[in-house]
N, C-alpha and C positions, 0 to 999 in steps of 0.2 A: 414466525410471528404473524398471526392473522390480523386483519384490520380491526376486529373487535377488541382483541387484546391490546393492540397498538394504541387505539383511541382511549380505552379504559385506563391504561397506565399513565396517560398524559396528565391527569390531574395532579398527581404527586410531583411529576417532573416539572409541571408549570409552576407549582408553588416554590419548589427549590430554585428554579431558574430565576424567579423574581424576588427571592428572599432578600431581606435587608442584610447588608454586609458590614462587619466591623472594619475599621480603617486599615487593619493589618490582614484582613482576609484576602487570600489569593483567588482570583477569578479562574475557574477551572474550565479549560478549553478542550473541545474536540476539533480536530482538523480533518475535513472531508475532502479528499483529493490531494495526494502528495506527489504530484509530478513536479516539474521544475519550479513553477510558481508556488505551489503548495509547500514545497520544501524550503523555499526562501522565506515564506511567511512563518513556517514552523520554527526555523532558526531565529528569526527576528523576535517572535513572541517568547521563545525560550530564553533568548538573551535578555529581554526586558524582565522576564521572571527572575533570572539569576541576579541581575544588577539591582533591580528595584523592588522585587518581591510582589509585583502586581498580578502575576498570572502564572499558570503552569499548564502544560499539556498532559491530559489524562487519558486521551483516546485519539486514535487516528483511523481513517477509513480509506481504502483504495481497492480497486478491482484487479490490479496486477499484483500477484502474490509476492514478487521480488520486492517491489516498493513497500508493500504492506509489512513484510517481515523486517526489512532493513530499517524503516522509519520507526516502527513500534519498538524495535530493539534500541535504537538510538535514544529515544526518550523514555524508555523503560515503562511503556504503557501498553494497553490492550489494543490490538489491531483488528478491524472488522472489514468485511466485504460489503455488508448492507448498512447504508448510512442510518437507517432507522434504529439500528441497535445503539448507535452513538446517541441519538436523540432520546432513546428510552432510558438512558442512564440518569438517575436522579442527581448524581454529583457533577454533571456537566452544566455549567452556567451559560456558556456561549459556544457557538460553532463558527469556524472559519471555513468558508466554502470556496474551494479553488479547483473545481471540476471544469470540464468543457461547458460552454455557455448554455447549451440546451438543457442542462440539469439545474441551473442556478435557481430558477423560480420554484421548481418542485421541492427542492431541499430547503430553501429559505422559508417557504410557506409552511412546510411541516414543522420546521424548527420554531417559528414564531408561535404556532399553535401549541407546541410543547413547552412554551414559556422560556425558550432560549433566546438570548440576544444573538445577533448575526453580524458577522463581517463577511460580506460576499464580494468576490472579485468582480471587477468590471468585465463585460457589461452587466448591468443589473439582472437582465433576463434576455429572453429571445423573441418575445412577441408583445404586441400592445396589450392584449388581454392579460398576460402575465404581469405586466407593469401595473395595470389597474388593480389586479388582485393583490399584488404585493403592497401597494400603497394602502388599500383598504384594510388589509390584514394588519399592517404595521400600526395604523392608527387605532384599530380596535383593540389589539393586544397590548399596545404601549411598549412593544419591544424596542430595544435600541439597535437599529440596523444602520450599518455604515457600508457604502459601496466603495470598493477599493480603487477609486480614482484618486491617486495620491496627491494630485494637484489641489484637491480640496483643502489640504493642510499645508500647502506651500506658503511660506512667508511672503513670497512675491504676489501670489494670487490674493492672499488675505489683505495685503497692503492695497492692491488694486481695488478690492471691494470697499475698503475704508475710504479711499479717495473718491470713488464713484459716489458713495453715499454723501460725501461732503460737497458734491457738485463740481468735481475737478474737471469733468469733460462736458458739463451741461447736459442737455437732453441726449440720450443715447440714440445713435443712428445705426451703427453696425458693429458687430463683433466678428473678428476674422482670426482664423488659425490654420495650421497645416500639420501634416504628418508625412514626412518624407524619409525614405530609407533606400538603400541599394546594396545588392550583393550578387555574386555570380550565380548562386543557387536559387535566389529568390526568398523573400520572407516566408516564415512558417514552414520551412523544410528542415526538420530536425532529424536526429539519428533514428533510424528504424532498426529495431532489434529482431533479426530474422528468427531467432530461437523462441521468441515470445508469441503467444497467440492462444486462442480458445482450445486448440487441440493439444497444447503442451501441458506437461505435468510439472509439479513442483514449482520452483521459482518462476518458471516461464509462463505459468498459466495466467491468462487474462479472461475475465468474465465478459465476453463480448455482448451478451444480452443485457447485462446491467449497464454497459457503456451506452448502448442504443437507447434504452429507456423510453422516453416519450418521442424519440425520433423515429422515422420510418424504418421498417425492418430491411436489413441488407445482409448479404453474406459477408464474412470476415474479409476486411481489406486493411492491411497494415497501414497504408497511407492515411486512411480515414481516422484511424486511432491515434497514431503518432503525430499526424499533421492535421488535426481536425479543423484548424482555422481556414483551411483552403476550401471547405465544403459548406454549402448552404444549410444542410441539415443540422449543423452544429454551431455555426458561426455566421457573422455578417461581414467577415473580412476586415478591411481597413476601418469601416464605420464603427463596428463594435469593439474591435481590439484597440484602435488608436484614437479615433475621433472622440470617443467617450471621455478620454482623459482631459480633453479641452472643454467639451460641451457641459459636463457636469460642473466644473468650476465656474463656467459662464453663468449657469443658473444660480449658483451660490452667490456670485457677485451682484446680480440684479437685485432690485428692491424686493422682489419675491420670485421664487422659481415659477415657471409657467410653461405650458405646452406650446408648440408652434401652431399657427393657423394653417399654413400650407408648407409643403416640402417637395422639392424635386432634386434629382441627382443625375449624374452622367459619369462617363468613364468607360473603361473596357479592359480587356486582357491584351496588353500591348507587347509584353516581354516574356511572360511566363505561362505557357499554355498547359501547365500541369495541374490546373486548378479550375474550380467553378467561379470563385469570387474574383472580382477585377483586381488587377495589380495597380491600376490608376483609377482614382475615384474622387468625385467632387460633389458637394451638396450645398444647397441653398435653402434656408428655412426662414420663413416670414412669421412675425409675431403680431398679435392684435394690437399691442401697445405702440406699434409704429417703428419697429426696427427689424433688422435681419441678421442672420448668422451665415457667414460664408466659410466653408472648409474645403481645403484641397489636400490631396494625398497621393503619393505614388511610392510603390516598392521598387521602382526601377530608376529613380533619380533622387539623390539625397539632399538636394538644395531646397530647403524649406523657407517659409517666410515667418517673421516674428508674430507672436500673438498680439493682436491690436484691438483696442477698444476705442471706437470712433464716436465722438459726440459732436453736438452743434457748435460747441465753443472750444473744444480741445480734443486731443488724441492721447491715449496712454499706450505706450509701446513697452512690452515686457521683454526684458533681456533673456536670451536663450540660456545663458549661464546662471540665471536666477539670482544674480547679484544686485540688480538695480532695475528700476523702471524709469521711463522718461515721459514727462508731460509736455506735449507740444501744443501751444495755444493756436487757435484760429485767429490770427492777429487782426484780420480785416473785419471780423464780425463780433468779437467778444464784447460783452457789455461792460460798462464801468463798474458794475457790481462784481463781475467776475474778475476784472483787472485789480480791484482793490483787495481781493482775497488771494489770488494766485499770480498776479502780475501778467506781463505779456511776453515774457521770455521763456525759453525752454528750461525745464526743471529736471535735474537728475536726482532721483530718490534712491539712495542706497538701501539695500535690504539684507538682513542677516541671513546666512545660509540656513536652509531647512534640514534638520536631522533626517536621516533615512527612515527612522521609525516614527516620525511625527504623526502620520495618519493613523497608525496602529495605537499610539498613545492616546490620541484624541478619542478613539472608540473605547478603549479601556477606561479612560477617565469618565466617559459618559455612561458606561455600564455601571460604574460605581455611583455616579451622581444622579443618574436617570435623566440627564439633559439630552438633547438631540445633538448628534455629531455633525460635522461639516457637510458631508454628503449623506444626509439622512434619507429615509425612504421616500419622502415627497420630492425632494430635490433630485434624487436618483431616478424616480419614475418620470418626471417631466423631461429630464435629459434623455431618458430611454425612448420617450415618445418620438423625439426628433430623429434619433439614431435609427430606430426601427422603421420609421416612415421613409427615411433616406434609402434604406435597403429595399423596401417595398417599391419605392418610386423608380429606383434603378432597374429592378427586375421587370416592372410593368411598363417602363419607359413613358411615364406620365407624371403630371403634377397631382399630388394628393392633398386633400383637405381633411383636417382633423375634426372629429366630432366629439367634443368633451363630455357629452351626456352619456355616451356608452363606450368611449375610447376605441372607436373604429376610425378608419380612414378610407376614402375613396376619391 
């Protein structure tokens, strides 16, 4: 399919992707990238479709023939190697993008131009310019884009957002979070299938050139394909894979999402020398409104700290088990007005468990209603700005300033 044909056929696809739906209409999905995460998402959307009749999978895409064949057979749908063939189908209403990070923006931008709604796995994209373009395109096309930071639909985070809006901590001073794991092999070391690769035939064939896509050209390396999060070309390591889970909900909790003013980062490869990205990473982001975000992470130590929202008059501590949050007042400084509303004693607020599919349901409901989901394109882009700047700051070993007029940092 040449570019002219691809663009010309988008008019019909755009109309179908944005068509009004009857209450009993199923949202028809294409899943692009069916590795471990893509398969989890496919199973979850398929289960929602079977139980609630909200959606069904009509197409999948993957560059490894084994996966493409197995998953297309599982859902009895067409399998493709080129994602554009999924977008070119008029019966596809929305796409689920679960490819390596460096492909997220290219596919999401094309999908929105084709009139498709988008569920894109975190991180939202790979660069600041991609985040800007995704935000602008989302606004212009009015597509419903949800970034797969599941914490956006967590009952715990939604309760924290509600309490912050009610003034439960007073003026925001600092948000704090962490991402800590530990294993013998190190995070992001997955099974490598030695029989699979670009020179293999049949089920073993992997289209390496399609994997590289917008990334630099390199000869086939199994570790880069199967363990892409260890390499700068395709990922930002801890920041993009794990910090985004917390930073996107932070943006959702604030009065309005916003980009950072400055960001710096530090850390290093302390335990696992088999990678480019650091196994221990920390970031500090400052915001014009007068608060900061502090994030710490390590793949060589599993002891993390609770997510904390610190204010002038109180602190909200989010329980790791997501069953409750605690409000701890600043007893020496709280005002009488604060005391009359919240008291001066610690408050434990129980929270109902969040269903595993809550974030997916939020997107599907918004596709139907045309409202914006919890981690929409604007919230996602501002969270991505801080994440991407942290990666840049670490690699450049400097403090970076964000320029909102053109989404650059130096």
